[in-house]
Structure formats: C-alpha cells, structure tokens
C-alpha positions in Angstrom: 122.6 34.0 123.6 123.6 33.3 127.3 125.9 36.2 126.9 123.0 38.7 124.8 120.3 37.3 127.6 122.6 38.3 130.8 123.7 41.7 129.2 119.5 42.5 128.3 119.2 41.6 132.5 122.3 43.8 133.7 121.0 46.5 131.5 117.5 46.2 132.5 118.8 46.5 136.2 120.5 49.4 135.8 117.9 51.2 134.0 115.7 50.4 136.9 118.3 52.0 139.6 118.2 55.0 137.5 115.0 55.5 137.0 114.4 55.0 141.0 117.4 57.3 141.5 115.1 59.8 139.3 111.9 59.2 140.6 113.4 59.7 144.0 115.2 62.9 142.9 111.7 64.3 141.1 110.1 63.6 144.9 112.9 65.6 146.8 112.7 69.0 144.3 109.0 68.6 143.8 107.9 70.5 147.0 110.9 73.4 146.1 109.3 73.8 142.8 105.7 74.4 144.5 104.3 71.6 142.6 101.1 69.9 143.6 100.5 66.7 145.4 101.7 63.6 143.5 103.3 66.0 140.9 106.1 64.9 139.3 108.5 66.3 136.6 108.1 62.9 134.8 112.2 62.5 134.3 111.9 58.6 134.9 109.8 58.2 132.5 112.9 59.4 130.0 114.0 55.6 130.9 110.4 53.7 129.9 110.9 56.0 126.5 114.4 55.1 125.8 113.5 51.1 126.7 111.3 51.4 124.1 112.9 53.1 121.3 116.3 51.0 121.9 115.3 48.1 123.3 112.5 45.3 123.7 109.2 46.3 124.3 109.1 43.6 126.8 112.1 45.0 128.9 110.0 48.6 129.0 107.1 47.1 130.2 108.9 45.1 132.7 110.3 48.7 133.2 106.7 50.1 134.0 106.2 47.4 136.3 108.9 48.0 138.4 108.3 51.4 138.2 105.1 50.8 139.7 106.2 48.2 142.7 109.1 51.0 143.7 105.8 53.6 144.4 104.0 50.8 145.8 107.1 50.3 148.4 108.0 53.7 149.2 104.8 55.6 148.7 101.8 53.1 149.1 99.1 50.9 147.4 97.5 54.1 145.8 101.0 55.6 144.6 101.5 52.2 143.2 98.3 51.6 141.2 98.3 55.2 139.6 101.7 54.7 138.5 101.1 51.3 137.2 97.9 53.1 135.6 100.0 55.8 134.4 102.8 53.6 133.2 100.8 51.2 131.4 98.8 53.4 129.5 101.8 55.6 128.5 103.6 52.6 127.4 100.8 51.8 125.0 101.0 55.6 123.4 104.0 54.8 123.1 103.6 51.4 120.8 100.8 52.8 119.2 102.7 56.0 118.3 105.6 53.8 117.1 102.8 51.4 115.0 101.4 54.7 112.9 102.0 54.9 109.3 103.0 58.6 109.1 106.6 59.8 111.4 106.3 60.8 114.4 108.8 63.5 115.9 110.5 62.7 119.4 108.5 65.9 120.7 104.9 64.5 119.7 106.5 61.3 121.4 107.4 63.1 124.8 104.4 64.9 124.8 101.8 62.2 124.1 103.8 59.9 126.6 103.5 62.3 129.4 99.7 63.0 128.4 98.7 59.1 128.4 100.4 58.9 131.9 98.5 62.0 133.7 95.1 60.6 131.7 96.1 56.6 132.8 96.7 58.0 136.5 93.2 60.0 136.1 91.6 56.7 135.3 93.2 55.2 138.0 92.5 57.7 140.6 88.4 57.7 139.1 88.6 53.7 139.9 89.9 54.3 143.5 88.8 57.4 144.7 86.0 59.7 142.8 85.5 60.1 139.2 84.6 63.9 140.3 88.0 64.7 142.1 89.5 63.0 138.9 87.7 65.1 136.6 88.8 68.1 139.2 92.1 67.7 138.8 92.5 66.9 135.0 92.6 70.4 133.9 95.3 70.5 136.2 97.5 67.2 135.0 96.6 67.6 131.0 98.4 71.3 131.1 101.7 69.8 133.6 101.7 66.6 131.1 102.4 69.4 128.2 105.0 71.4 130.4 106.8 67.5 131.2 106.5 66.1 128.1 108.4 69.2 126.7 110.7 68.7 129.6 111.0 64.9 128.6 111.8 66.1 125.0 114.4 68.5 125.7 116.2 66.6 127.9 115.7 63.0 125.7 117.1 65.4 122.7 120.3 65.6 124.2 120.7 62.6 125.9 119.5 59.7 123.8 122.0 60.3 120.8 125.1 60.7 123.4 123.8 57.4 124.7 124.1 55.7 121.4 127.5 57.1 121.1 128.5 55.8 124.0 126.7 52.4 124.0 126.6 51.4 120.4 125.6 48.0 120.6 122.3 49.0 121.4 120.7 48.9 118.3 117.1 50.8 116.8 114.7 47.7 117.2 112.0 49.9 116.5 111.9 50.3 112.7 110.8 53.3 112.8 113.0 56.6 113.2 111.8 58.9 115.5 114.2 61.9 115.5 115.3 62.9 118.9 
C-alpha cells in the first residue's frame, strides 16, 4: 500500500513537471505562431487527459489545480483564475464523457475537453472582466478549441499507446474504452 501511494505521488509530480514544461513551451511559441493573447496550444492539457484516462480522477483534478497555481505564480491572478475555471470545466466534461453509456472516440474526447476549457475560461472572464468582452472573444476561442482539440487528439493518439507500452503498470482505471 505504501509503495502504491509513493508511486502515485512520484508520478503526479512528474506529470506536473511535464505539464509546466509544456505550458512554458506553449507560452514561448504562441507569439511566433501569431496567436491572440491568452491563446495556447493546449499541450499541457494532454497531461490531464492522460491522468483522467489512466490514473485516478483525484490525481487528474490535483493536476488541474496545480496547473492553475502555476499559472497564478507565473502569469498572475487572472491567468490562475482562468486556468482553474477552464481546467475544472474540462475535467468535469471528461468525467461526464466517461460516464456516458455510449462509446466516445478519442477525437470527441479531446475536442470536447478543449471546447470545455475555453468555455470555462470565457465564463471566468465574464465574472472578473465583463460578459460583453467574453462574448466578443467567444467565437475566436470556440474555433480555436476545435483546432486545438484536433491537435491534442493527434498528439495523444500517438503518445498514449506508446506510454502504455513503456509504463505497463499503469492500468486503465476508467472501465470505459476510449480509442486513441
């Protein structure tokens, strides 16, 4: 039991470190890609998707909170709050999709998470800034969510099967098969 708990804490720490590195990378390349302010590629959300699918949900939500704390510490209060709003709604949508009695593809899973993340951020922006600003930004963020969700699907489609071969001790915890 102790070994399992230590393994989970170590794995959570490594996943958080990976999430921070991906977030830093996204922030560095976003201006080069000509993305609008606050737009990112969603690469660090792949880490949360992985945790939801292959680890405990509590671990996945812990990563959401840690990512928001990292955004708060590196980019300020607003970024931290918006990260928490987007990450929490995305996490809830992932859990809802896993609870559905119908099969869900990896593409739908990824795109739904990206769209939920952007909607959560828009709701958070409506609370702290203004609902008019959030609504004006909504079409752009929703289109970006479709594109980013497709990108995260492509990356996770390539990575998840390989990660399960490298770390076979990580079992599927969901009881529902999502094909990546």
